[in-house]
KOLNU-473172 format. One record per residue: residue in three letters; chain; z, y, x of N, C-alpha, C in turn. Coordinates in pm, whole numbers, padded with zeros to 5 digits. Layout:
<zapas>
+------+------+--------+--------+--------+--------+--------+--------+--------+--------+--------+
: kelo : vovo :   n.zz :   n.yy :   n.xx :  ca.zz :  ca.yy :  ca.xx :   c.zz :   c.yy :   c.xx :
+------+------+--------+--------+--------+--------+--------+--------+--------+--------+--------+
:  ALA :    A :      Z :      Y :      X :      Z :      Y :      X :      Z :      Y :      X :
...
+------+------+--------+--------+--------+--------+--------+--------+--------+--------+--------+
</zapas>
This chain:
<zapas>
+------+------+--------+--------+--------+--------+--------+--------+--------+--------+--------+
: kelo : vovo :   n.zz :   n.yy :   n.xx :  ca.zz :  ca.yy :  ca.xx :   c.zz :   c.yy :   c.xx :
+------+------+--------+--------+--------+--------+--------+--------+--------+--------+--------+
:  MET :    A :  02863 :  08407 : -04806 :  02930 :  08487 : -04909 :  03082 :  08471 : -04893 :
:  HIS :    A :  03152 :  08584 : -04872 :  03297 :  08579 : -04857 :  03361 :  08555 : -04993 :
:  ASP :    A :  03448 :  08455 : -05000 :  03512 :  08419 : -05126 :  03663 :  08413 : -05104 :
:  PRO :    A :  03737 :  08521 : -05135 :  03881 :  08525 : -05110 :  03965 :  08466 : -05222 :
:  THR :    A :  03903 :  08410 : -05325 :  03978 :  08357 : -05439 :  04076 :  08250 : -05392 :
:  PRO :    A :  04205 :  08264 : -05425 :  04304 :  08165 : -05379 :  04285 :  08030 : -05447 :
:  ALA :    A :  04330 :  07926 : -05378 :  04329 :  07792 : -05435 :  04428 :  07787 : -05553 :
:  PRO :    A :  04403 :  07699 : -05650 :  04300 :  07595 : -05650 :  04162 :  07642 : -05699 :
:  TYR :    A :  04156 :  07758 : -05764 :  04026 :  07800 : -05818 :  03928 :  07828 : -05705 :
:  GLY :    A :  03977 :  07892 : -05599 :  03890 :  07924 : -05487 :  03837 :  07801 : -05416 :
:  ALA :    A :  03915 :  07692 : -05417 :  03868 :  07569 : -05354 :  03745 :  07515 : -05425 :
:  VAL :    A :  03737 :  07541 : -05555 :  03620 :  07496 : -05633 :  03503 :  07591 : -05613 :
:  THR :    A :  03527 :  07721 : -05626 :  03415 :  07815 : -05612 :  03355 :  07811 : -05473 :
:  ARG :    A :  03437 :  07783 : -05371 :  03383 :  07780 : -05235 :  03290 :  07661 : -05211 :
:  ARG :    A :  03293 :  07562 : -05299 :  03193 :  07455 : -05289 :  03053 :  07512 : -05311 :
:  TRP :    A :  03049 :  07625 : -05385 :  02920 :  07690 : -05410 :  02899 :  07810 : -05319 :
:  THR :    A :  02999 :  07897 : -05309 :  02982 :  08022 : -05234 :  02971 :  07999 : -05084 :
:  ALA :    A :  03026 :  07889 : -05033 :  03020 :  07862 : -04890 :  02885 :  07807 : -04846 :
:  LEU :    A :  02800 :  07769 : -04941 :  02668 :  07718 : -04907 :  02576 :  07831 : -04863 :
:  ASP :    A :  02483 :  07801 : -04775 :  02383 :  07900 : -04741 :  02274 :  07901 : -04848 :
:  ASP :    A :  02184 :  07997 : -04838 :  02081 :  08013 : -04941 :  01996 :  07887 : -04957 :
:  ARG :    A :  01965 :  07823 : -04847 :  01881 :  07703 : -04855 :  01952 :  07591 : -04930 :
:  ALA :    A :  02080 :  07574 : -04903 :  02155 :  07468 : -04970 :  02169 :  07497 : -05120 :
:  ARG :    A :  02195 :  07624 : -05154 :  02206 :  07659 : -05296 :  02073 :  07638 : -05368 :
:  ASP :    A :  01964 :  07675 : -05301 :  01832 :  07653 : -05363 :  01806 :  07504 : -05383 :
:  GLY :    A :  01853 :  07422 : -05289 :  01835 :  07278 : -05303 :  01906 :  07224 : -05426 :
:  HIS :    A :  02028 :  07269 : -05449 :  02102 :  07224 : -05566 :  02040 :  07281 : -05694 :
:  ALA :    A :  01993 :  07405 : -05689 :  01929 :  07464 : -05807 :  01802 :  07387 : -05843 :
:  GLN :    A :  01725 :  07348 : -05743 :  01605 :  07269 : -05769 :  01642 :  07135 : -05829 :
:  ARG :    A :  01747 :  07073 : -05778 :  01791 :  06943 : -05829 :  01841 :  06953 : -05973 :
:  LEU :    A :  01917 :  07057 : -06000 :  01979 :  07069 : -06132 :  01890 :  07134 : -06237 :
:  LEU :    A :  01810 :  07235 : -06193 :  01737 :  07317 : -06290 :  01586 :  07322 : -06268 :
:  ASP :    A :  01540 :  07262 : -06159 :  01397 :  07265 : -06126 :  01346 :  07405 : -06092 :
:  VAL :    A :  01436 :  07494 : -06052 :  01396 :  07630 : -06009 :  01484 :  07671 : -05892 :
:  LEU :    A :  01443 :  07777 : -05822 :  01527 :  07834 : -05718 :  01638 :  07917 : -05780 :
:  VAL :    A :  01741 :  07946 : -05702 :  01854 :  08024 : -05754 :  01807 :  08158 : -05809 :
:  ALA :    A :  01715 :  08222 : -05740 :  01667 :  08354 : -05783 :  01598 :  08350 : -05918 :
:  ASP :    A :  01548 :  08234 : -05956 :  01476 :  08220 : -06083 :  01561 :  08155 : -06191 :
:  ALA :    A :  01686 :  08125 : -06159 :  01775 :  08061 : -06257 :  01839 :  08167 : -06346 :
:  HIS :    A :  01841 :  08142 : -06476 :  01900 :  08235 : -06573 :  02036 :  08181 : -06616 :
:  ILE :    A :  02138 :  08215 : -06536 :  02272 :  08167 : -06563 :  02360 :  08276 : -06623 :
:  GLU :    A :  02351 :  08398 : -06567 :  02435 :  08507 : -06617 :  02381 :  08570 : -06745 :
:  ARG :    A :  02253 :  08564 : -06767 :  02196 :  08619 : -06890 :  02069 :  08542 : -06924 :
:  PRO :    A :  02032 :  08536 : -07049 :  01917 :  08454 : -07088 :  01786 :  08513 : -07040 :
:  GLY :    A :  01693 :  08428 : -07013 :  01559 :  08472 : -06976 :  01458 :  08407 : -07067 :
:  ARG :    A :  01341 :  08386 : -07016 :  01236 :  08327 : -07097 :  01268 :  08182 : -07135 :
:  ASP :    A :  01358 :  08121 : -07060 :  01394 :  07981 : -07091 :  01488 :  07972 : -07211 :
:  GLN :    A :  01528 :  08088 : -07267 :  01614 :  08092 : -07387 :  01748 :  08020 : -07366 :
:  GLY :    A :  01802 :  08029 : -07245 :  01932 :  07970 : -07218 :  01928 :  07826 : -07173 :
:  LEU :    A :  01809 :  07771 : -07151 :  01796 :  07630 : -07111 :  01864 :  07603 : -06977 :
:  HIS :    A :  01850 :  07694 : -06881 :  01910 :  07672 : -06750 :  02061 :  07660 : -06761 :
:  TYR :    A :  02121 :  07746 : -06839 :  02266 :  07741 : -06855 :  02308 :  07610 : -06921 :
:  ARG :    A :  02237 :  07567 : -07023 :  02270 :  07442 : -07092 :  02259 :  07323 : -06997 :
:  ARG :    A :  02156 :  07323 : -06913 :  02140 :  07213 : -06817 :  02256 :  07211 : -06717 :
:  LEU :    A :  02297 :  07328 : -06674 :  02407 :  07336 : -06579 :  02537 :  07289 : -06642 :
:  VAL :    A :  02560 :  07327 : -06767 :  02679 :  07282 : -06839 :  02676 :  07130 : -06854 :
:  SER :    A :  02564 :  07074 : -06893 :  02553 :  06928 : -06911 :  02584 :  06855 : -06781 :
:  ALA :    A :  02531 :  06907 : -06670 :  02556 :  06843 : -06541 :  02703 :  06852 : -06503 :
:  ALA :    A :  02764 :  06966 : -06529 :  02907 :  06983 : -06497 :  02993 :  06890 : -06580 :
:  VAL :    A :  02962 :  06878 : -06708 :  03038 :  06790 : -06797 :  03026 :  06644 : -06753 :
:  GLU :    A :  02908 :  06610 : -06699 :  02886 :  06472 : -06654 :  02947 :  06444 : -06517 :
:  GLY :    A :  03008 :  06548 : -06455 :  03082 :  06526 : -06331 :  03016 :  06578 : -06205 :
:  ASP :    A :  02908 :  06653 : -06216 :  02844 :  06708 : -06097 :  02929 :  06822 : -06042 :
:  GLN :    A :  02983 :  06803 : -05922 :  03074 :  06902 : -05865 :  03006 :  07035 : -05834 :
:  GLN :    A :  02881 :  07030 : -05788 :  02813 :  07155 : -05755 :  02780 :  07235 : -05880 :
:  ALA :    A :  02746 :  07167 : -05988 :  02719 :  07236 : -06115 :  02846 :  07305 : -06164 :
:  PHE :    A :  02959 :  07235 : -06156 :  03086 :  07294 : -06201 :  03126 :  07410 : -06110 :
:  ALA :    A :  03104 :  07395 : -05978 :  03138 :  07502 : -05885 :  03053 :  07626 : -05912 :
:  TRP :    A :  02926 :  07606 : -05943 :  02837 :  07718 : -05975 :  02887 :  07790 : -06100 :
:  LEU :    A :  02922 :  07714 : -06202 :  02972 :  07774 : -06326 :  03107 :  07841 : -06304 :
:  ALA :    A :  03193 :  07780 : -06223 :  03324 :  07841 : -06193 :  03305 :  07975 : -06124 :
:  THR :    A :  03206 :  07983 : -06034 :  03176 :  08109 : -05966 :  03120 :  08211 : -06064 :
:  SER :    A :  03031 :  08166 : -06150 :  02966 :  08256 : -06245 :  03064 :  08312 : -06347 :
:  HIS :    A :  03160 :  08230 : -06391 :  03255 :  08275 : -06494 :  03381 :  08338 : -06435 :
:  ARG :    A :  03394 :  08341 : -06303 :  03515 :  08393 : -06241 :  03547 :  08538 : -06279 :
:  PRO :    A :  03449 :  08631 : -06282 :  03484 :  08769 : -06320 :  03548 :  08779 : -06459 :
:  LEU :    A :  03496 :  08702 : -06554 :  03553 :  08704 : -06688 :  03696 :  08651 : -06687 :
:  LEU :    A :  03718 :  08540 : -06616 :  03851 :  08479 : -06612 :  03951 :  08567 : -06538 :
:  LEU :    A :  03905 :  08637 : -06435 :  03994 :  08731 : -06366 :  04032 :  08847 : -06456 :
:  ALA :    A :  03936 :  08900 : -06527 :  03963 :  09015 : -06614 :  04055 :  08977 : -06728 :
:  ARG :    A :  04025 :  08866 : -06795 :  04107 :  08827 : -06910 :  04243 :  08773 : -06869 :
:  GLY :    A :  04253 :  08721 : -06746 :  04380 :  08663 : -06702 :  04448 :  08741 : -06593 :
:  ARG :    A :  04418 :  08871 : -06582 :  04469 :  08952 : -06472 :  04622 :  08950 : -06464 :
:  ALA :    A :  04691 :  08957 : -06576 :  04838 :  08960 : -06574 :  04893 :  08832 : -06513 :
:  LEU :    A :  04835 :  08717 : -06548 :  04879 :  08590 : -06494 :  04842 :  08578 : -06346 :
:  PHE :    A :  04722 :  08626 : -06311 :  04678 :  08619 : -06171 :  04772 :  08698 : -06081 :
:  ARG :    A :  04816 :  08814 : -06127 :  04903 :  08897 : -06045 :  05040 :  08835 : -06026 :
:  SER :    A :  05090 :  08767 : -06126 :  05224 :  08710 : -06116 :  05224 :  08572 : -06052 :
:  ASP :    A :  05114 :  08495 : -06070 :  05110 :  08358 : -06016 :  04964 :  08316 : -06000 :
:  PRO :    A :  04902 :  08349 : -05886 :  04760 :  08317 : -05866 :  04728 :  08168 : -05875 :
:  ALA :    A :  04819 :  08085 : -05824 :  04794 :  07940 : -05830 :  04795 :  07890 : -05974 :
:  GLU :    A :  04889 :  07941 : -06052 :  04895 :  07901 : -06193 :  04771 :  07950 : -06266 :
:  TRP :    A :  04729 :  08072 : -06237 :  04604 :  08123 : -06296 :  04489 :  08029 : -06264 :
:  GLY :    A :  04477 :  07989 : -06137 :  04367 :  07902 : -06097 :  04370 :  07768 : -06168 :
:  SER :    A :  04487 :  07707 : -06176 :  04499 :  07577 : -06243 :  04463 :  07589 : -06391 :
:  VAL :    A :  04517 :  07692 : -06454 :  04491 :  07713 : -06596 :  04342 :  07736 : -06620 :
:  CYS :    A :  04281 :  07822 : -06539 :  04140 :  07856 : -06561 :  04048 :  07738 : -06536 :
:  LEU :    A :  04077 :  07656 : -06437 :  03994 :  07538 : -06413 :  04003 :  07442 : -06532 :
:  GLU :    A :  04124 :  07423 : -06583 :  04140 :  07333 : -06698 :  04071 :  07389 : -06821 :
:  LEU :    A :  04088 :  07519 : -06845 :  04026 :  07581 : -06962 :  03874 :  07580 : -06951 :
:  LEU :    A :  03821 :  07607 : -06832 :  03677 :  07608 : -06813 :  03619 :  07470 : -06839 :
:  HIS :    A :  03680 :  07368 : -06782 :  03627 :  07233 : -06801 :  03635 :  07192 : -06948 :
:  ARG :    A :  03750 :  07219 : -07012 :  03766 :  07181 : -07153 :  03668 :  07257 : -07241 :
:  THR :    A :  03648 :  07385 : -07211 :  03558 :  07466 : -07293 :  03413 :  07421 : -07277 :
:  LEU :    A :  03374 :  07389 : -07154 :  03238 :  07339 : -07132 :  03215 :  07208 : -07206 :
:  CYS :    A :  03320 :  07128 : -07215 :  03306 :  06997 : -07279 :  03297 :  07006 : -07431 :
:  ASP :    A :  03367 :  07101 : -07490 :  03374 :  07099 : -07637 :  03310 :  07220 : -07706 :
:  THR :    A :  03233 :  07302 : -07631 :  03164 :  07415 : -07692 :  03016 :  07383 : -07708 :
:  ASP :    A :  02962 :  07412 : -07825 :  02821 :  07388 : -07852 :  02739 :  07498 : -07784 :
:  THR :    A :  02659 :  07458 : -07685 :  02577 :  07555 : -07613 :  02430 :  07542 : -07649 :
:  ASN :    A :  02401 :  07481 : -07763 :  02261 :  07456 : -07800 :  02194 :  07576 : -07866 :
:  GLY :    A :  02268 :  07684 : -07888 :  02206 :  07804 : -07945 :  02121 :  07874 : -07842 :
:  ARG :    A :  02066 :  07988 : -07881 :  01976 :  08061 : -07792 :  02047 :  08102 : -07663 :
:  TRP :    A :  02173 :  08137 : -07671 :  02248 :  08179 : -07553 :  02389 :  08124 : -07562 :
:  GLY :    A :  02403 :  07995 : -07521 :  02530 :  07925 : -07533 :  02640 :  07985 : -07450 :
:  ARG :    A :  02606 :  08058 : -07344 :  02709 :  08118 : -07260 :  02797 :  08213 : -07340 :
:  GLN :    A :  02740 :  08280 : -07438 :  02819 :  08373 : -07520 :  02929 :  08298 : -07593 :
:  GLN :    A :  02898 :  08177 : -07642 :  02998 :  08098 : -07710 :  03106 :  08051 : -07613 :
:  VAL :    A :  03065 :  08010 : -07493 :  03161 :  07968 : -07392 :  03252 :  08084 : -07354 :
:  ALA :    A :  03195 :  08202 : -07333 :  03273 :  08318 : -07293 :  03374 :  08357 : -07400 :
:  ALA :    A :  03332 :  08352 : -07526 :  03424 :  08388 : -07635 :  03540 :  08290 : -07643 :
:  THR :    A :  03510 :  08161 : -07629 :  03615 :  08059 : -07635 :  03709 :  08071 : -07516 :
:  LEU :    A :  03654 :  08092 : -07397 :  03737 :  08111 : -07278 :  03830 :  08231 : -07294 :
:  SER :    A :  03777 :  08341 : -07344 :  03857 :  08461 : -07362 :  03972 :  08437 : -07458 :
:  ARG :    A :  03942 :  08373 : -07569 :  04045 :  08346 : -07669 :  04155 :  08254 : -07614 :
:  ARG :    A :  04113 :  08147 : -07548 :  04209 :  08050 : -07496 :  04292 :  08108 : -07381 :
:  LEU :    A :  04228 :  08182 : -07294 :  04300 :  08238 : -07181 :  04397 :  08347 : -07225 :
:  ASN :    A :  04358 :  08426 : -07321 :  04451 :  08528 : -07372 :  04577 :  08464 : -07430 :
:  LYS :    A :  04560 :  08354 : -07503 :  04676 :  08285 : -07559 :  04765 :  08231 : -07447 :
:  THR :    A :  04702 :  08175 : -07345 :  04779 :  08121 : -07233 :  04856 :  08230 : -07161 :
:  VAL :    A :  04793 :  08346 : -07142 :  04860 :  08457 : -07076 :  04978 :  08505 : -07160 :
:  ARG :    A :  04957 :  08517 : -07289 :  05067 :  08560 : -07378 :  05184 :  08464 : -07368 :
:  ASP :    A :  05154 :  08334 : -07372 :  05261 :  08233 : -07364 :  05334 :  08241 : -07229 :
:  HIS :    A :  05256 :  08263 : -07123 :  05317 :  08271 : -06990 :  05409 :  08391 : -06979 :
:  LEU :    A :  05364 :  08506 : -07027 :  05446 :  08625 : -07020 :  05572 :  08611 : -07106 :
:  SER :    A :  05557 :  08541 : -07215 :  05672 :  08519 : -07301 :  05774 :  08428 : -07234 :
:  ARG :    A :  05725 :  08322 : -07168 :  05816 :  08228 : -07103 :  05891 :  08293 : -06987 :
:  THR :    A :  05819 :  08369 : -06908 :  05881 :  08428 : -06789 :  05957 :  08557 : -06820 :
:  ARG :    A :  05940 :  08608 : -06944 :  06011 :  08728 : -06987 :  05989 :  08845 : -06892 :
:  LEU :    A :  05865 :  08871 : -06862 :  05833 :  08984 : -06775 :  05877 :  09114 : -06841 :
:  GLU :    A :  05918 :  09209 : -06762 :  05969 :  09334 : -06815 :  05861 :  09417 : -06881 :
:  ARG :    A :  05741 :  09413 : -06826 :  05636 :  09495 : -06886 :  05597 :  09437 : -07020 :
:  PRO :    A :  05589 :  09522 : -07124 :  05553 :  09470 : -07256 :  05412 :  09414 : -07258 :
:  LEU :    A :  05391 :  09316 : -07344 :  05263 :  09247 : -07354 :  05149 :  09342 : -07380 :
:  ARG :    A :  05169 :  09442 : -07464 :  05058 :  09531 : -07498 :  05009 :  09608 : -07377 :
:  GLU :    A :  05094 :  09629 : -07274 :  05052 :  09700 : -07154 :  04979 :  09608 : -07057 :
:  THR :    A :  05019 :  09481 : -07053 :  04962 :  09391 : -06955 :  04835 :  09322 : -07001 :
:  VAL :    A :  04820 :  09306 : -07132 :  04702 :  09233 : -07181 :  04626 :  09312 : -07286 :
:  ALA :    A :  04687 :  09331 : -07400 :  04615 :  09385 : -07515 :  04555 :  09522 : -07487 :
:  ALA :    A :  04633 :  09612 : -07428 :  04582 :  09747 : -07405 :  04483 :  09753 : -07290 :
:  ARG :    A :  04490 :  09655 : -07200 :  04402 :  09659 : -07083 :  04266 :  09599 : -07112 :
:  PHE :    A :  04265 :  09482 : -07176 :  04139 :  09416 : -07208 :  04148 :  09362 : -07350 :
:  THR :    A :  04111 :  09440 : -07446 :  04113 :  09395 : -07584 :  03993 :  09304 : -07608 :
:  VAL :    A :  04019 :  09183 : -07654 :  03911 :  09087 : -07674 :  03851 :  09105 : -07812 :
:  ASP :    A :  03723 :  09120 : -07814 :  03649 :  09126 : -07939 :  03543 :  09017 : -07933 :
:  GLU :    A :  03564 :  08908 : -08006 :  03474 :  08794 : -07998 :  03335 :  08828 : -08051 :
:  ARG :    A :  03321 :  08944 : -08116 :  03188 :  08984 : -08163 :  03108 :  09049 : -08051 :
:  ASP :    A :  03175 :  09080 : -07939 :  03107 :  09142 : -07826 :  03000 :  09047 : -07774 :
:  PRO :    A :  02872 :  09085 : -07779 :  02766 :  08993 : -07733 :  02754 :  08990 : -07581 :
:  HIS :    A :  02833 :  09072 : -07510 :  02822 :  09079 : -07365 :  02961 :  09072 : -07302 :
:  LEU :    A :  03034 :  08965 : -07331 :  03172 :  08956 : -07284 :  03181 :  08960 : -07132 :
:  ASP :    A :  03090 :  08893 : -07064 :  03095 :  08893 : -06918 :  03073 :  09032 : -06862 :
:  LEU :    A :  02973 :  09103 : -06915 :  02946 :  09239 : -06870 :  03066 :  09328 : -06901 :
:  SER :    A :  03123 :  09317 : -07020 :  03237 :  09400 : -07058 :  03354 :  09377 : -06963 :
:  ALA :    A :  03378 :  09251 : -06929 :  03489 :  09219 : -06839 :  03464 :  09274 : -06700 :
:  ASP :    A :  03342 :  09255 : -06648 :  03310 :  09306 : -06516 :  03319 :  09458 : -06511 :
:  LEU :    A :  03268 :  09523 : -06616 :  03270 :  09669 : -06619 :  03412 :  09722 : -06627 :
:  ALA :    A :  03495 :  09660 : -06712 :  03634 :  09704 : -06724 :  03707 :  09688 : -06591 :
:  GLU :    A :  03682 :  09577 : -06523 :  03746 :  09553 : -06395 :  03700 :  09656 : -06291 :
:  ALA :    A :  03571 :  09684 : -06289 :  03517 :  09780 : -06192 :  03573 :  09920 : -06218 :
:  LEU :    A :  03583 :  09960 : -06343 :  03633 :  10093 : -06375 :  03779 :  10110 : -06336 :
:  GLN :    A :  03855 :  09999 : -06342 :  03997 :  10009 : -06306 :  04018 :  10041 : -06158 :
:  GLN :    A :  03914 :  10020 : -06076 :  03927 :  10048 : -05933 :  03902 :  10196 : -05901 :
:  LEU :    A :  03855 :  10272 : -05999 :  03823 :  10413 : -05975 :  03944 :  10502 : -06000 :
:  ASP :    A :  03942 :  10622 : -05943 :  04049 :  10718 : -05971 :  04036 :  10767 : -06116 :
:  PRO :    A :  04145 :  10814 : -06177 :  04143 :  10851 : -06319 :  04037 :  10955 : -06354 :
:  ALA :    A :  04017 :  11055 : -06269 :  03920 :  11159 : -06301 :  03779 :  11102 : -06308 :
:  THR :    A :  03744 :  11017 : -06210 :  03611 :  10957 : -06208 :  03592 :  10862 : -06327 :
:  ARG :    A :  03694 :  10783 : -06354 :  03687 :  10690 : -06467 :  03669 :  10766 : -06599 :
:  ASP :    A :  03746 :  10872 : -06617 :  03733 :  10952 : -06739 :  03597 :  11021 : -06745 :
:  GLY :    A :  03546 :  11060 : -06629 :  03416 :  11126 : -06626 :  03304 :  11033 : -06668 :
:  LEU :    A :  03307 :  10909 : -06620 :  03205 :  10812 : -06660 :  03214 :  10781 : -06808 :
:  THR :    A :  03336 :  10771 : -06857 :  03354 :  10747 : -07001 :  03301 :  10865 : -07082 :
:  ALA :    A :  03324 :  10986 : -07032 :  03276 :  11105 : -07100 :  03123 :  11106 : -07107 :
:  LEU :    A :  03058 :  11068 : -06998 :  02912 :  11062 : -06999 :  02863 :  10964 : -07105 :
:  ALA :    A :  02929 :  10849 : -07113 :  02888 :  10749 : -07212 :  02909 :  10799 : -07354 :
:  ASP :    A :  03017 :  10878 : -07374 :  03050 :  10929 : -07507 :  02987 :  11065 : -07535 :
:  ARG :    A :  02908 :  11115 : -07440 :  02843 :  11246 : -07454 :  02944 :  11360 : -07470 :
:  VAL :    A :  03054 :  11349 : -07395 :  03154 :  11455 : -07392 :  03126 :  11541 : -07270 :
:  HIS :    A :  03137 :  11674 : -07285 :  03105 :  11765 : -07175 :  03202 :  11743 : -07060 :
:  LEU :    A :  03147 :  11738 : -06938 :  03229 :  11711 : -06821 :  03328 :  11822 : -06790 :
:  ALA :    A :  03301 :  11941 : -06838 :  03393 :  12052 : -06811 :  03533 :  12021 : -06865 :
:  GLU :    A :  03538 :  11955 : -06979 :  03668 :  11921 : -07038 :  03744 :  11824 : -06947 :
:  ILE :    A :  03673 :  11728 : -06891 :  03738 :  11630 : -06804 :  03783 :  11695 : -06674 :
:  ALA :    A :  03696 :  11781 : -06617 :  03732 :  11849 : -06493 :  03857 :  11934 : -06511 :
:  ALA :    A :  03864 :  12006 : -06622 :  03981 :  12090 : -06648 :  04107 :  12006 : -06666 :
:  ARG :    A :  04093 :  11893 : -06733 :  04208 :  11805 : -06758 :  04267 :  11754 : -06627 :
:  HIS :    A :  04180 :  11728 : -06528 :  04227 :  11673 : -06400 :  04238 :  11781 : -06291 :
:  ASP :    A :  04220 :  11906 : -06330 :  04239 :  12019 : -06239 :  04148 :  12010 : -06117 :
:  ILE :    A :  04021 :  11979 : -06140 :  03921 :  11981 : -06034 :  03801 :  12059 : -06085 :
:  SER :    A :  03712 :  12097 : -05993 :  03596 :  12174 : -06036 :  03492 :  12083 : -06100 :
:  HIS :    A :  03405 :  12146 : -06178 :  03298 :  12072 : -06243 :  03206 :  12007 : -06139 :
:  ASP :    A :  03173 :  12081 : -06033 :  03085 :  12028 : -05929 :  03150 :  11911 : -05855 :
:  ALA :    A :  03281 :  11923 : -05829 :  03351 :  11814 : -05760 :  03348 :  11686 : -05844 :
:  LEU :    A :  03366 :  11702 : -05975 :  03363 :  11585 : -06063 :  03225 :  11522 : -06064 :
:  ARG :    A :  03122 :  11605 : -06071 :  02986 :  11552 : -06072 :  02956 :  11475 : -05942 :
:  GLN :    A :  03005 :  11524 : -05830 :  02984 :  11454 : -05703 :  03055 :  11318 : -05704 :
:  ARG :    A :  03174 :  11316 : -05761 :  03246 :  11188 : -05771 :  03169 :  11088 : -05857 :
:  LEU :    A :  03110 :  11137 : -05963 :  03037 :  11048 : -06054 :  02912 :  10992 : -05987 :
:  VAL :    A :  02845 :  11074 : -05909 :  02726 :  11028 : -05837 :  02765 :  10915 : -05742 :
:  ARG :    A :  02875 :  10936 : -05667 :  02921 :  10833 : -05574 :  02965 :  10708 : -05648 :
:  ALA :    A :  03034 :  10725 : -05760 :  03084 :  10610 : -05835 :  02969 :  10527 : -05891 :
:  ARG :    A :  02868 :  10593 : -05943 :  02754 :  10519 : -05998 :  02681 :  10442 : -05889 :
:  ALA :    A :  02669 :  10502 : -05771 :  02605 :  10432 : -05659 :  02689 :  10312 : -05615 :
:  HIS :    A :  02823 :  10326 : -05627 :  02913 :  10218 : -05589 :  02911 :  10105 : -05692 :
:  LEU :    A :  02904 :  10140 : -05820 :  02910 :  10040 : -05926 :  02779 :  09965 : -05945 :
:  GLN :    A :  02669 :  10030 : -05914 :  02538 :  09969 : -05941 :  02522 :  09832 : -05877 :
:  PRO :    A :  02556 :  09813 : -05748 :  02542 :  09679 : -05690 :  02633 :  09575 : -05756 :
:  GLN :    A :  02754 :  09617 : -05799 :  02847 :  09524 : -05860 :  02794 :  09472 : -05994 :
:  LEU :    A :  02716 :  09553 : -06063 :  02667 :  09516 : -06196 :  02518 :  09482 : -06193 :
:  GLU :    A :  02464 :  09459 : -06074 :  02320 :  09435 : -06060 :  02277 :  09312 : -06138 :
:  THR :    A :  02368 :  09215 : -06151 :  02337 :  09090 : -06223 :  02289 :  09118 : -06365 :
:  TYR :    A :  02341 :  09224 : -06425 :  02313 :  09251 : -06565 :  02196 :  09346 : -06586 :
:  ARG :    A :  02131 :  09387 : -06478 :  02016 :  09476 : -06492 :  01905 :  09405 : -06567 :
:  ARG :    A :  01846 :  09471 : -06663 :  01737 :  09413 : -06737 :  01612 :  09411 : -06650 :
:  SER :    A :  01539 :  09300 : -06657 :  01414 :  09292 : -06582 :  01307 :  09370 : -06655 :
:  ALA :    A :  01201 :  09403 : -06585 :  01095 :  09482 : -06646 :  01026 :  09403 : -06754 :
+------+------+--------+--------+--------+--------+--------+--------+--------+--------+--------+
</zapas>
């Protein structure tokens, strides 16, 4: 698995991503008594969040592979919520996120049905504050509302913070017409309005949406509901 995340955060995630499938399965068996494919880390399964709690406990107790696995799993959320800091200082982003992740794992109660939701909410809140403080200290020219608040508004009531972060990040990679078209489909707005706004044909927009959905599906495969 190619992992381009810069150090210091990438140095931690590569402890997990650089392993081959057999090695990862070995650690999953040791930590969770299941193979990686059967581990419920990104979303709860029949274990009701037990796998995630076990992984958190191991990481808090100092298991480097458990922490690396969690750092890899939570990376999309931390990138999305800390994008402004990552762009200006990737190393600072990495240091901050590693410290926040470890502190949050240590002091967040994960004994509920899905403790990851609590961890994600706390990480989002703490990282947003850190980004605001950083932008204030460095006096960046772009206003805060453009770099953080307007881009990724945090709602701690969101039960799917990781999915929301991944989806927002994925949509930002699309051209404006395609992004608006996907949003229109979700909001049940007729595509003709979007096509006219971007001065393209209705058929051309539909073709873009087909390609975009095929492109996004693998990126969000983690969140697909099982049968």
